[in-house]
Predicted model as a PDB file, atoms N, CA, C, CB and O in Angstrom, pLDDT in the B-factor column:
MODEL        1                                                                  
ATOM      1  N   UNK A   1       8.947 -12.243  38.896  1.00 56.00           N  
ATOM      2  CA  UNK A   1       8.922 -12.870  37.592  1.00 56.00           C  
ATOM      3  C   UNK A   1       9.046 -11.794  36.517  1.00 56.00           C  
ATOM      4  CB  UNK A   1       7.631 -13.698  37.402  1.00 56.00           C  
ATOM      5  O   UNK A   1       8.467 -10.714  36.636  1.00 56.00           O  
ATOM      6  N   UNK A   2       9.792 -12.094  35.488  1.00 79.00           N  
ATOM      7  CA  UNK A   2      10.039 -11.154  34.396  1.00 79.00           C  
ATOM      8  C   UNK A   2       8.846 -11.095  33.448  1.00 79.00           C  
ATOM      9  CB  UNK A   2      11.306 -11.548  33.626  1.00 79.00           C  
ATOM     10  O   UNK A   2       8.179 -12.102  33.207  1.00 79.00           O  
ATOM     11  N   UNK A   3       8.588  -9.913  32.920  1.00 91.00           N  
ATOM     12  CA  UNK A   3       7.484  -9.727  31.976  1.00 91.00           C  
ATOM     13  C   UNK A   3       8.004  -9.941  30.555  1.00 91.00           C  
ATOM     14  CB  UNK A   3       6.848  -8.305  32.126  1.00 91.00           C  
ATOM     15  O   UNK A   3       8.237  -8.978  29.825  1.00 91.00           O  
ATOM     16  N   UNK A   4       8.185 -11.198  30.168  1.00 90.00           N  
ATOM     17  CA  UNK A   4       8.751 -11.542  28.867  1.00 90.00           C  
ATOM     18  C   UNK A   4       7.877 -12.579  28.189  1.00 90.00           C  
ATOM     19  CB  UNK A   4      10.195 -12.063  29.011  1.00 90.00           C  
ATOM     20  O   UNK A   4       7.060 -13.244  28.826  1.00 90.00           O  
ATOM     21  N   UNK A   5       8.068 -12.702  26.878  1.00 92.00           N  
ATOM     22  CA  UNK A   5       7.360 -13.698  26.099  1.00 92.00           C  
ATOM     23  C   UNK A   5       8.274 -14.220  25.002  1.00 92.00           C  
ATOM     24  CB  UNK A   5       6.065 -13.115  25.505  1.00 92.00           C  
ATOM     25  O   UNK A   5       9.389 -13.729  24.827  1.00 92.00           O  
ATOM     26  N   UNK A   6       7.806 -15.199  24.278  1.00 93.00           N  
ATOM     27  CA  UNK A   6       8.558 -15.777  23.174  1.00 93.00           C  
ATOM     28  C   UNK A   6       7.855 -15.428  21.874  1.00 93.00           C  
ATOM     29  CB  UNK A   6       8.703 -17.315  23.335  1.00 93.00           C  
ATOM     30  O   UNK A   6       6.628 -15.487  21.787  1.00 93.00           O  
ATOM     31  N   UNK A   7       8.628 -15.068  20.872  1.00 92.00           N  
ATOM     32  CA  UNK A   7       8.063 -14.885  19.540  1.00 92.00           C  
ATOM     33  C   UNK A   7       8.706 -15.904  18.622  1.00 92.00           C  
ATOM     34  CB  UNK A   7       8.283 -13.429  19.012  1.00 92.00           C  
ATOM     35  O   UNK A   7       9.875 -16.254  18.788  1.00 92.00           O  
ATOM     36  N   UNK A   8       7.947 -16.374  17.662  1.00 95.00           N  
ATOM     37  CA  UNK A   8       8.466 -17.367  16.728  1.00 95.00           C  
ATOM     38  C   UNK A   8       8.746 -16.694  15.399  1.00 95.00           C  
ATOM     39  CB  UNK A   8       7.473 -18.545  16.550  1.00 95.00           C  
ATOM     40  O   UNK A   8       7.857 -16.117  14.772  1.00 95.00           O  
ATOM     41  N   UNK A   9       9.996 -16.780  14.984  1.00 94.00           N  
ATOM     42  CA  UNK A   9      10.425 -16.250  13.694  1.00 94.00           C  
ATOM     43  C   UNK A   9      11.289 -17.314  13.032  1.00 94.00           C  
ATOM     44  CB  UNK A   9      11.206 -14.890  13.852  1.00 94.00           C  
ATOM     45  O   UNK A   9      11.853 -18.168  13.716  1.00 94.00           O  
ATOM     46  N   UNK A  10      11.398 -17.271  11.714  1.00 96.00           N  
ATOM     47  CA  UNK A  10      12.298 -18.215  11.050  1.00 96.00           C  
ATOM     48  C   UNK A  10      13.737 -18.042  11.566  1.00 96.00           C  
ATOM     49  CB  UNK A  10      12.248 -18.017   9.511  1.00 96.00           C  
ATOM     50  O   UNK A  10      14.144 -16.941  11.940  1.00 96.00           O  
ATOM     51  N   UNK A  11      14.485 -19.128  11.581  1.00 97.00           N  
ATOM     52  CA  UNK A  11      15.859 -19.081  12.085  1.00 97.00           C  
ATOM     53  C   UNK A  11      16.699 -18.060  11.324  1.00 97.00           C  
ATOM     54  CB  UNK A  11      16.507 -20.463  11.988  1.00 97.00           C  
ATOM     55  O   UNK A  11      17.558 -17.404  11.913  1.00 97.00           O  
ATOM     56  N   UNK A  12      16.460 -17.920  10.033  1.00 96.00           N  
ATOM     57  CA  UNK A  12      17.228 -16.965   9.233  1.00 96.00           C  
ATOM     58  C   UNK A  12      16.987 -15.538   9.730  1.00 96.00           C  
ATOM     59  CB  UNK A  12      16.852 -17.084   7.736  1.00 96.00           C  
ATOM     60  O   UNK A  12      17.917 -14.733   9.780  1.00 96.00           O  
ATOM     61  N   UNK A  13      15.754 -15.227  10.093  1.00 95.00           N  
ATOM     62  CA  UNK A  13      15.431 -13.890  10.617  1.00 95.00           C  
ATOM     63  C   UNK A  13      16.096 -13.701  11.974  1.00 95.00           C  
ATOM     64  CB  UNK A  13      13.890 -13.691  10.735  1.00 95.00           C  
ATOM     65  O   UNK A  13      16.673 -12.647  12.242  1.00 95.00           O  
ATOM     66  N   UNK A  14      16.019 -14.699  12.818  1.00 95.00           N  
ATOM     67  CA  UNK A  14      16.669 -14.627  14.131  1.00 95.00           C  
ATOM     68  C   UNK A  14      18.167 -14.404  13.979  1.00 95.00           C  
ATOM     69  CB  UNK A  14      16.405 -15.909  14.936  1.00 95.00           C  
ATOM     70  O   UNK A  14      18.756 -13.592  14.693  1.00 95.00           O  
ATOM     71  N   UNK A  15      18.777 -15.124  13.051  1.00 96.00           N  
ATOM     72  CA  UNK A  15      20.220 -14.994  12.846  1.00 96.00           C  
ATOM     73  C   UNK A  15      20.588 -13.608  12.322  1.00 96.00           C  
ATOM     74  CB  UNK A  15      20.714 -16.066  11.876  1.00 96.00           C  
ATOM     75  O   UNK A  15      21.593 -13.035  12.744  1.00 96.00           O  
ATOM     76  N   UNK A  16      19.791 -13.073  11.415  1.00 95.00           N  
ATOM     77  CA  UNK A  16      20.042 -11.714  10.907  1.00 95.00           C  
ATOM     78  C   UNK A  16      19.926 -10.698  12.035  1.00 95.00           C  
ATOM     79  CB  UNK A  16      19.054 -11.361   9.768  1.00 95.00           C  
ATOM     80  O   UNK A  16      20.761  -9.804  12.171  1.00 95.00           O  
ATOM     81  N   UNK A  17      18.885 -10.846  12.836  1.00 95.00           N  
ATOM     82  CA  UNK A  17      18.701  -9.936  13.964  1.00 95.00           C  
ATOM     83  C   UNK A  17      19.861 -10.040  14.941  1.00 95.00           C  
ATOM     84  CB  UNK A  17      17.384 -10.231  14.681  1.00 95.00           C  
ATOM     85  O   UNK A  17      20.323  -9.028  15.467  1.00 95.00           O  
ATOM     86  N   UNK A  18      20.327 -11.238  15.182  1.00 96.00           N  
ATOM     87  CA  UNK A  18      21.472 -11.442  16.082  1.00 96.00           C  
ATOM     88  C   UNK A  18      22.702 -10.729  15.540  1.00 96.00           C  
ATOM     89  CB  UNK A  18      21.768 -12.949  16.264  1.00 96.00           C  
ATOM     90  O   UNK A  18      23.427 -10.088  16.301  1.00 96.00           O  
ATOM     91  N   UNK A  19      22.948 -10.830  14.237  1.00 96.00           N  
ATOM     92  CA  UNK A  19      24.106 -10.153  13.643  1.00 96.00           C  
ATOM     93  C   UNK A  19      23.985  -8.631  13.785  1.00 96.00           C  
ATOM     94  CB  UNK A  19      24.247 -10.537  12.153  1.00 96.00           C  
ATOM     95  O   UNK A  19      24.963  -7.952  14.098  1.00 96.00           O  
ATOM     96  N   UNK A  20      22.777  -8.104  13.553  1.00 95.00           N  
ATOM     97  CA  UNK A  20      22.552  -6.663  13.710  1.00 95.00           C  
ATOM     98  C   UNK A  20      22.799  -6.256  15.156  1.00 95.00           C  
ATOM     99  CB  UNK A  20      21.113  -6.276  13.279  1.00 95.00           C  
ATOM    100  O   UNK A  20      23.458  -5.250  15.419  1.00 95.00           O  
ATOM    101  N   UNK A  21      22.275  -7.030  16.083  1.00 96.00           N  
ATOM    102  CA  UNK A  21      22.426  -6.718  17.502  1.00 96.00           C  
ATOM    103  C   UNK A  21      23.908  -6.725  17.902  1.00 96.00           C  
ATOM    104  CB  UNK A  21      21.632  -7.726  18.363  1.00 96.00           C  
ATOM    105  O   UNK A  21      24.391  -5.783  18.529  1.00 96.00           O  
ATOM    106  N   UNK A  22      24.606  -7.774  17.541  1.00 97.00           N  
ATOM    107  CA  UNK A  22      26.019  -7.898  17.921  1.00 97.00           C  
ATOM    108  C   UNK A  22      26.846  -6.768  17.306  1.00 97.00           C  
ATOM    109  CB  UNK A  22      26.580  -9.268  17.479  1.00 97.00           C  
ATOM    110  O   UNK A  22      27.705  -6.194  17.975  1.00 97.00           O  
ATOM    111  N   UNK A  23      26.593  -6.449  16.042  1.00 97.00           N  
ATOM    112  CA  UNK A  23      27.388  -5.412  15.384  1.00 97.00           C  
ATOM    113  C   UNK A  23      27.147  -4.025  15.987  1.00 97.00           C  
ATOM    114  CB  UNK A  23      27.074  -5.384  13.896  1.00 97.00           C  
ATOM    115  O   UNK A  23      27.970  -3.124  15.828  1.00 97.00           O  
ATOM    116  N   UNK A  24      26.018  -3.860  16.677  1.00 95.00           N  
ATOM    117  CA  UNK A  24      25.706  -2.585  17.315  1.00 95.00           C  
ATOM    118  C   UNK A  24      25.860  -2.635  18.836  1.00 95.00           C  
ATOM    119  CB  UNK A  24      24.297  -2.167  16.960  1.00 95.00           C  
ATOM    120  O   UNK A  24      25.521  -1.676  19.530  1.00 95.00           O  
ATOM    121  N   UNK A  25      26.368  -3.747  19.347  1.00 97.00           N  
ATOM    122  CA  UNK A  25      26.568  -3.881  20.786  1.00 97.00           C  
ATOM    123  C   UNK A  25      25.265  -3.918  21.569  1.00 97.00           C  
ATOM    124  CB  UNK A  25      27.415  -2.753  21.286  1.00 97.00           C  
ATOM    125  O   UNK A  25      25.192  -3.401  22.684  1.00 97.00           O  
ATOM    126  N   UNK A  26      24.226  -4.534  20.983  1.00 97.00           N  
ATOM    127  CA  UNK A  26      22.906  -4.574  21.603  1.00 97.00           C  
ATOM    128  C   UNK A  26      22.470  -6.003  21.882  1.00 97.00           C  
ATOM    129  CB  UNK A  26      21.881  -3.881  20.713  1.00 97.00           C  
ATOM    130  O   UNK A  26      23.002  -6.958  21.316  1.00 97.00           O  
ATOM    131  N   UNK A  27      21.488  -6.126  22.770  1.00 95.00           N  
ATOM    132  CA  UNK A  27      20.832  -7.420  22.951  1.00 95.00           C  
ATOM    133  C   UNK A  27      19.794  -7.564  21.839  1.00 95.00           C  
ATOM    134  CB  UNK A  27      20.168  -7.542  24.383  1.00 95.00           C  
ATOM    135  O   UNK A  27      19.501  -6.599  21.133  1.00 95.00           O  
ATOM    136  N   UNK A  28      19.247  -8.747  21.686  1.00 94.00           N  
ATOM    137  CA  UNK A  28      18.184  -8.940  20.693  1.00 94.00           C  
ATOM    138  C   UNK A  28      16.998  -8.029  20.989  1.00 94.00           C  
ATOM    139  CB  UNK A  28      17.728 -10.412  20.666  1.00 94.00           C  
ATOM    140  O   UNK A  28      16.429  -7.436  20.072  1.00 94.00           O  
ATOM    141  N   UNK A  29      16.623  -7.915  22.247  1.00 94.00           N  
ATOM    142  CA  UNK A  29      15.497  -7.058  22.634  1.00 94.00           C  
ATOM    143  C   UNK A  29      15.784  -5.597  22.301  1.00 94.00           C  
ATOM    144  CB  UNK A  29      15.198  -7.207  24.137  1.00 94.00           C  
ATOM    145  O   UNK A  29      14.902  -4.893  21.810  1.00 94.00           O  
ATOM    146  N   UNK A  30      17.000  -5.136  22.561  1.00 96.00           N  
ATOM    147  CA  UNK A  30      17.355  -3.757  22.259  1.00 96.00           C  
ATOM    148  C   UNK A  30      17.347  -3.504  20.750  1.00 96.00           C  
ATOM    149  CB  UNK A  30      18.730  -3.423  22.845  1.00 96.00           C  
ATOM    150  O   UNK A  30      16.920  -2.441  20.300  1.00 96.00           O  
ATOM    151  N   UNK A  31      17.815  -4.473  19.978  1.00 95.00           N  
ATOM    152  CA  UNK A  31      17.819  -4.333  18.521  1.00 95.00           C  
ATOM    153  C   UNK A  31      16.385  -4.259  17.996  1.00 95.00           C  
ATOM    154  CB  UNK A  31      18.576  -5.511  17.860  1.00 95.00           C  
ATOM    155  O   UNK A  31      16.087  -3.461  17.107  1.00 95.00           O  
ATOM    156  N   UNK A  32      15.503  -5.088  18.544  1.00 94.00           N  
ATOM    157  CA  UNK A  32      14.094  -5.035  18.142  1.00 94.00           C  
ATOM    158  C   UNK A  32      13.478  -3.687  18.499  1.00 94.00           C  
ATOM    159  CB  UNK A  32      13.300  -6.171  18.808  1.00 94.00           C  
ATOM    160  O   UNK A  32      12.754  -3.106  17.690  1.00 94.00           O  
ATOM    161  N   UNK A  33      13.754  -3.187  19.693  1.00 94.00           N  
ATOM    162  CA  UNK A  33      13.237  -1.877  20.114  1.00 94.00           C  
ATOM    163  C   UNK A  33      13.709  -0.781  19.160  1.00 94.00           C  
ATOM    164  CB  UNK A  33      13.685  -1.555  21.560  1.00 94.00           C  
ATOM    165  O   UNK A  33      12.934   0.094  18.775  1.00 94.00           O  
ATOM    166  N   UNK A  34      14.983  -0.837  18.786  1.00 93.00           N  
ATOM    167  CA  UNK A  34      15.536   0.171  17.887  1.00 93.00           C  
ATOM    168  C   UNK A  34      14.859   0.103  16.521  1.00 93.00           C  
ATOM    169  CB  UNK A  34      17.055  -0.014  17.740  1.00 93.00           C  
ATOM    170  O   UNK A  34      14.503   1.139  15.959  1.00 93.00           O  
ATOM    171  N   UNK A  35      14.677  -1.090  15.983  1.00 91.00           N  
ATOM    172  CA  UNK A  35      14.025  -1.261  14.692  1.00 91.00           C  
ATOM    173  C   UNK A  35      12.568  -0.825  14.742  1.00 91.00           C  
ATOM    174  CB  UNK A  35      14.120  -2.709  14.242  1.00 91.00           C  
ATOM    175  O   UNK A  35      12.078  -0.193  13.806  1.00 91.00           O  
ATOM    176  N   UNK A  36      11.878  -1.153  15.814  1.00 91.00           N  
ATOM    177  CA  UNK A  36      10.484  -0.734  15.958  1.00 91.00           C  
ATOM    178  C   UNK A  36      10.373   0.779  16.084  1.00 91.00           C  
ATOM    179  CB  UNK A  36       9.848  -1.407  17.174  1.00 91.00           C  
ATOM    180  O   UNK A  36       9.438   1.383  15.559  1.00 91.00           O  
ATOM    181  N   UNK A  37      11.320   1.384  16.775  1.00 88.00           N  
ATOM    182  CA  UNK A  37      11.330   2.835  16.903  1.00 88.00           C  
ATOM    183  C   UNK A  37      11.443   3.520  15.559  1.00 88.00           C  
ATOM    184  CB  UNK A  37      12.462   3.273  17.795  1.00 88.00           C  
ATOM    185  O   UNK A  37      10.808   4.549  15.329  1.00 88.00           O  
ATOM    186  N   UNK A  38      12.248   2.956  14.664  1.00 85.00           N  
ATOM    187  CA  UNK A  38      12.378   3.517  13.314  1.00 85.00           C  
ATOM    188  C   UNK A  38      11.076   3.372  12.541  1.00 85.00           C  
ATOM    189  CB  UNK A  38      13.523   2.832  12.550  1.00 85.00           C  
ATOM    190  O   UNK A  38      10.667   4.290  11.830  1.00 85.00           O  
ATOM    191  N   UNK A  39      10.433   2.235  12.674  1.00 83.00           N  
ATOM    192  CA  UNK A  39       9.193   1.985  11.939  1.00 83.00           C  
ATOM    193  C   UNK A  39       8.072   2.893  12.432  1.00 83.00           C  
ATOM    194  CB  UNK A  39       8.777   0.516  12.074  1.00 83.00           C  
ATOM    195  O   UNK A  39       7.258   3.355  11.632  1.00 83.00           O  
ATOM    196  N   UNK A  40       8.018   3.150  13.722  1.00 78.00           N  
ATOM    197  CA  UNK A  40       6.970   3.989  14.296  1.00 78.00           C  
ATOM    198  C   UNK A  40       7.212   5.466  14.018  1.00 78.00           C  
ATOM    199  CB  UNK A  40       6.874   3.756  15.794  1.00 78.00           C  
ATOM    200  O   UNK A  40       6.283   6.269  14.102  1.00 78.00           O  
ATOM    201  N   UNK A  41       8.437   5.833  13.690  1.00 72.00           N  
ATOM    202  CA  UNK A  41       8.781   7.240  13.513  1.00 72.00           C  
ATOM    203  C   UNK A  41       8.387   7.790  12.144  1.00 72.00           C  
ATOM    204  CB  UNK A  41      10.256   7.427  13.720  1.00 72.00           C  
ATOM    205  O   UNK A  41       8.712   8.937  11.839  1.00 72.00           O  
ATOM    206  N   UNK A  42       7.710   7.022  11.324  1.00 72.00           N  
ATOM    207  CA  UNK A  42       7.345   7.467   9.987  1.00 72.00           C  
ATOM    208  C   UNK A  42       5.838   7.660   9.869  1.00 72.00           C  
ATOM    209  CB  UNK A  42       7.832   6.466   8.942  1.00 72.00           C  
ATOM    210  O   UNK A  42       5.133   6.764   9.407  1.00 72.00           O  
ATOM    211  N   UNK A  43       5.346   8.808  10.278  1.00 72.00           N  
ATOM    212  CA  UNK A  43       3.902   9.020  10.143  1.00 72.00           C  
ATOM    213  C   UNK A  43       3.500   9.134   8.681  1.00 72.00           C  
ATOM    214  CB  UNK A  43       3.469  10.277  10.903  1.00 72.00           C  
ATOM    215  O   UNK A  43       4.249   9.657   7.857  1.00 72.00           O  
ATOM    216  N   UNK A  44       2.324   8.644   8.375  1.00 70.00           N  
ATOM    217  CA  UNK A  44       1.824   8.746   7.011  1.00 70.00           C  
ATOM    218  C   UNK A  44       1.369  10.171   6.746  1.00 70.00           C  
ATOM    219  CB  UNK A  44       0.670   7.748   6.767  1.00 70.00           C  
ATOM    220  O   UNK A  44       0.779  10.809   7.618  1.00 70.00           O  
ATOM    221  N   UNK A  45       1.642  10.675   5.540  1.00 67.00           N  
ATOM    222  CA  UNK A  45       1.203  12.029   5.223  1.00 67.00           C  
ATOM    223  C   UNK A  45      -0.315  12.139   5.292  1.00 67.00           C  
ATOM    224  CB  UNK A  45       1.700  12.440   3.834  1.00 67.00           C  
ATOM    225  O   UNK A  45      -1.036  11.221   4.900  1.00 67.00           O  
ATOM    226  N   UNK A  46      -0.784  13.265   5.794  1.00 67.00           N  
ATOM    227  CA  UNK A  46      -2.228  13.466   5.892  1.00 67.00           C  
ATOM    228  C   UNK A  46      -2.730  14.500   4.900  1.00 67.00           C  
ATOM    229  CB  UNK A  46      -2.600  13.885   7.297  1.00 67.00           C  
ATOM    230  O   UNK A  46      -3.933  14.588   4.655  1.00 67.00           O  
ATOM    231  N   UNK A  47      -1.822  15.288   4.322  1.00 68.00           N  
ATOM    232  CA  UNK A  47      -2.209  16.299   3.335  1.00 68.00           C  
ATOM    233  C   UNK A  47      -1.198  16.287   2.202  1.00 68.00           C  
ATOM    234  CB  UNK A  47      -2.301  17.716   3.980  1.00 68.00           C  
ATOM    235  O   UNK A  47      -0.121  15.699   2.301  1.00 68.00           O  
ATOM    236  N   UNK A  48      -1.574  16.947   1.139  1.00 65.00           N  
ATOM    237  CA  UNK A  48      -0.645  17.063   0.018  1.00 65.00           C  
ATOM    238  C   UNK A  48      -0.911  16.014  -1.037  1.00 65.00           C  
ATOM    239  CB  UNK A  48       0.782  16.950   0.503  1.00 65.00           C  
ATOM    240  O   UNK A  48      -1.754  15.131  -0.873  1.00 65.00           O  
ATOM    241  N   UNK A  49      -0.195  16.130  -2.090  1.00 66.00           N  
ATOM    242  CA  UNK A  49      -0.340  15.194  -3.186  1.00 66.00           C  
ATOM    243  C   UNK A  49      -1.480  15.585  -4.105  1.00 66.00           C  
ATOM    244  CB  UNK A  49      -0.556  13.801  -2.659  1.00 66.00           C  
ATOM    245  O   UNK A  49      -2.117  16.622  -3.921  1.00 66.00           O  
ATOM    246  N   UNK A  50      -1.725  14.756  -5.080  1.00 64.00           N  
ATOM    247  CA  UNK A  50      -2.773  15.016  -6.057  1.00 64.00           C  
ATOM    248  C   UNK A  50      -3.404  13.692  -6.432  1.00 64.00           C  
ATOM    249  CB  UNK A  50      -2.217  15.750  -7.313  1.00 64.00           C  
ATOM    250  O   UNK A  50      -2.703  12.697  -6.616  1.00 64.00           O  
ATOM    251  N   UNK A  51      -4.711  13.672  -6.547  1.00 70.00           N  
ATOM    252  CA  UNK A  51      -5.421  12.463  -6.965  1.00 70.00           C  
ATOM    253  C   UNK A  51      -6.321  12.798  -8.143  1.00 70.00           C  
ATOM    254  CB  UNK A  51      -6.249  11.862  -5.793  1.00 70.00           C  
ATOM    255  O   UNK A  51      -6.910  13.877  -8.211  1.00 70.00           O  
ATOM    256  N   UNK A  52      -6.412  11.865  -9.055  1.00 71.00           N  
ATOM    257  CA  UNK A  52      -7.283  12.013 -10.208  1.00 71.00           C  
ATOM    258  C   UNK A  52      -8.019  10.705 -10.405  1.00 71.00           C  
ATOM    259  CB  UNK A  52      -6.484  12.411 -11.485  1.00 71.00           C  
ATOM    260  O   UNK A  52      -7.501   9.635 -10.083  1.00 71.00           O  
ATOM    261  N   UNK A  53      -9.227  10.792 -10.934  1.00 81.00           N  
ATOM    262  CA  UNK A  53      -9.989   9.572 -11.168  1.00 81.00           C  
ATOM    263  C   UNK A  53      -9.604   8.894 -12.478  1.00 81.00           C  
ATOM    264  CB  UNK A  53     -11.469   9.879 -11.167  1.00 81.00           C  
ATOM    265  O   UNK A  53     -10.132   7.833 -12.812  1.00 81.00           O  
ATOM    266  N   UNK A  54      -8.687   9.506 -13.215  1.00 85.00           N  
ATOM    267  CA  UNK A  54      -8.225   8.919 -14.467  1.00 85.00           C  
ATOM    268  C   UNK A  54      -6.799   9.386 -14.736  1.00 85.00           C  
ATOM    269  CB  UNK A  54      -9.167   9.300 -15.647  1.00 85.00           C  
ATOM    270  O   UNK A  54      -6.315  10.330 -14.111  1.00 85.00           O  
ATOM    271  N   UNK A  55      -6.142   8.722 -15.664  1.00 87.00           N  
ATOM    272  CA  UNK A  55      -4.794   9.142 -16.054  1.00 87.00           C  
ATOM    273  C   UNK A  55      -4.879  10.488 -16.766  1.00 87.00           C  
ATOM    274  CB  UNK A  55      -4.114   8.075 -16.968  1.00 87.00           C  
ATOM    275  O   UNK A  55      -5.789  10.712 -17.565  1.00 87.00           O  
ATOM    276  N   UNK A  56      -3.949  11.371 -16.485  1.00 84.00           N  
ATOM    277  CA  UNK A  56      -3.935  12.689 -17.092  1.00 84.00           C  
ATOM    278  C   UNK A  56      -2.946  12.739 -18.251  1.00 84.00           C  
ATOM    279  CB  UNK A  56      -3.589  13.750 -16.052  1.00 84.00           C  
ATOM    280  O   UNK A  56      -1.922  12.056 -18.237  1.00 84.00           O  
ATOM    281  N   UNK A  57      -3.262  13.550 -19.247  1.00 89.00           N  
ATOM    282  CA  UNK A  57      -2.333  13.758 -20.356  1.00 89.00           C  
ATOM    283  C   UNK A  57      -1.229  14.700 -19.887  1.00 89.00           C  
ATOM    284  CB  UNK A  57      -3.069  14.334 -21.617  1.00 89.00           C  
ATOM    285  O   UNK A  57      -1.338  15.320 -18.829  1.00 89.00           O  
ATOM    286  N   UNK A  58      -0.176  14.801 -20.676  1.00 90.00           N  
ATOM    287  CA  UNK A  58       0.922  15.694 -20.329  1.00 90.00           C  
ATOM    288  C   UNK A  58       0.426  17.134 -20.220  1.00 90.00           C  
ATOM    289  CB  UNK A  58       2.048  15.593 -21.370  1.00 90.00           C  
ATOM    290  O   UNK A  58       0.858  17.870 -19.333  1.00 90.00           O  
ATOM    291  N   UNK A  59      -0.469  17.538 -21.108  1.00 91.00           N  
ATOM    292  CA  UNK A  59      -0.998  18.893 -21.081  1.00 91.00           C  
ATOM    293  C   UNK A  59      -1.805  19.138 -19.800  1.00 91.00           C  
ATOM    294  CB  UNK A  59      -1.870  19.149 -22.320  1.00 91.00           C  
ATOM    295  O   UNK A  59      -1.694  20.194 -19.178  1.00 91.00           O  
ATOM    296  N   UNK A  60      -2.617  18.150 -19.418  1.00 87.00           N  
ATOM    297  CA  UNK A  60      -3.409  18.279 -18.194  1.00 87.00           C  
ATOM    298  C   UNK A  60      -2.509  18.335 -16.955  1.00 87.00           C  
ATOM    299  CB  UNK A  60      -4.399  17.109 -18.074  1.00 87.00           C  
ATOM    300  O   UNK A  60      -2.786  19.073 -16.009  1.00 87.00           O  
ATOM    301  N   UNK A  61      -1.444  17.555 -16.972  1.00 84.00           N  
ATOM    302  CA  UNK A  61      -0.492  17.575 -15.858  1.00 84.00           C  
ATOM    303  C   UNK A  61       0.150  18.954 -15.760  1.00 84.00           C  
ATOM    304  CB  UNK A  61       0.595  16.479 -16.036  1.00 84.00           C  
ATOM    305  O   UNK A  61       0.251  19.520 -14.671  1.00 84.00           O  
ATOM    306  N   UNK A  62       0.587  19.497 -16.905  1.00 88.00           N  
ATOM    307  CA  UNK A  62       1.174  20.836 -16.905  1.00 88.00           C  
ATOM    308  C   UNK A  62       0.192  21.863 -16.360  1.00 88.00           C  
ATOM    309  CB  UNK A  62       1.613  21.229 -18.319  1.00 88.00           C  
ATOM    310  O   UNK A  62       0.566  22.743 -15.585  1.00 88.00           O  
ATOM    311  N   UNK A  63      -1.063  21.745 -16.770  1.00 86.00           N  
ATOM    312  CA  UNK A  63      -2.087  22.678 -16.309  1.00 86.00           C  
ATOM    313  C   UNK A  63      -2.261  22.585 -14.784  1.00 86.00           C  
ATOM    314  CB  UNK A  63      -3.429  22.395 -17.023  1.00 86.00           C  
ATOM    315  O   UNK A  63      -2.325  23.608 -14.102  1.00 86.00           O  
ATOM    316  N   UNK A  64      -2.336  21.353 -14.253  1.00 79.00           N  
ATOM    317  CA  UNK A  64      -2.498  21.164 -12.811  1.00 79.00           C  
ATOM    318  C   UNK A  64      -1.266  21.660 -12.044  1.00 79.00           C  
ATOM    319  CB  UNK A  64      -2.756  19.681 -12.494  1.00 79.00           C  
ATOM    320  O   UNK A  64      -1.388  22.245 -10.968  1.00 79.00           O  
ATOM    321  N   UNK A  65      -0.083  21.420 -12.610  1.00 83.00           N  
ATOM    322  CA  UNK A  65       1.125  21.916 -11.961  1.00 83.00           C  
ATOM    323  C   UNK A  65       1.105  23.442 -11.895  1.00 83.00           C  
ATOM    324  CB  UNK A  65       2.379  21.427 -12.707  1.00 83.00           C  
ATOM    325  O   UNK A  65       1.484  24.036 -10.885  1.00 83.00           O  
ATOM    326  N   UNK A  66       0.670  24.048 -12.953  1.00 84.00           N  
ATOM    327  CA  UNK A  66       0.568  25.506 -13.002  1.00 84.00           C  
ATOM    328  C   UNK A  66      -0.411  26.052 -11.981  1.00 84.00           C  
ATOM    329  CB  UNK A  66       0.157  25.950 -14.380  1.00 84.00           C  
ATOM    330  O   UNK A  66      -0.245  27.169 -11.492  1.00 84.00           O  
ATOM    331  N   UNK A  67      -1.422  25.277 -11.659  1.00 81.00           N  
ATOM    332  CA  UNK A  67      -2.426  25.690 -10.683  1.00 81.00           C  
ATOM    333  C   UNK A  67      -1.990  25.388  -9.260  1.00 81.00           C  
ATOM    334  CB  UNK A  67      -3.745  25.007 -10.970  1.00 81.00           C  
ATOM    335  O   UNK A  67      -2.677  25.760  -8.309  1.00 81.00           O  
ATOM    336  N   UNK A  68      -0.854  24.717  -9.104  1.00 75.00           N  
ATOM    337  CA  UNK A  68      -0.367  24.407  -7.758  1.00 75.00           C  
ATOM    338  C   UNK A  68      -0.987  23.150  -7.180  1.00 75.00           C  
ATOM    339  CB  UNK A  68      -0.636  25.560  -6.837  1.00 75.00           C  
ATOM    340  O   UNK A  68      -1.187  23.073  -5.968  1.00 75.00           O  
ATOM    341  N   UNK A  69      -1.296  22.166  -8.003  1.00 59.00           N  
ATOM    342  CA  UNK A  69      -1.859  20.900  -7.547  1.00 59.00           C  
ATOM    343  C   UNK A  69      -3.161  21.084  -6.798  1.00 59.00           C  
ATOM    344  CB  UNK A  69      -0.872  20.182  -6.672  1.00 59.00           C  
ATOM    345  O   UNK A  69      -3.431  20.352  -5.846  1.00 59.00           O  
ATOM    346  N   UNK A  70      -3.955  22.019  -7.195  1.00 53.00           N  
ATOM    347  CA  UNK A  70      -5.246  22.219  -6.560  1.00 53.00           C  
ATOM    348  C   UNK A  70      -5.183  22.910  -5.213  1.00 53.00           C  
ATOM    349  CB  UNK A  70      -5.913  20.922  -6.400  1.00 53.00           C  
ATOM    350  O   UNK A  70      -6.180  22.967  -4.493  1.00 53.00           O  
ATOM    351  N   UNK A  71      -4.027  23.431  -4.873  1.00 53.00           N  
ATOM    352  CA  UNK A  71      -3.868  24.103  -3.567  1.00 53.00           C  
ATOM    353  C   UNK A  71      -4.577  25.439  -3.541  1.00 53.00           C  
ATOM    354  CB  UNK A  71      -2.389  24.304  -3.241  1.00 53.00           C  
ATOM    355  O   UNK A  71      -4.546  26.134  -2.526  1.00 53.00           O  
TER     356      UNK A  71                                                      
ENDMDL                                                                          
END                                                                             
């Protein structure tokens, strides 16, 4: 017995997925795998950026930029 299941999606979504699959020479399952692979390949950043508890003025932003964003 095959290890498969059914998922329920709106017909419009199914049709879009079918068009993507056909245009890439894939089955629906292969197209889903490819799309999921892209979504999983984007790890969220864990460092970097700048946070403030309030909006900064232009002068304060310039000052923080000069300091290297607190690095």
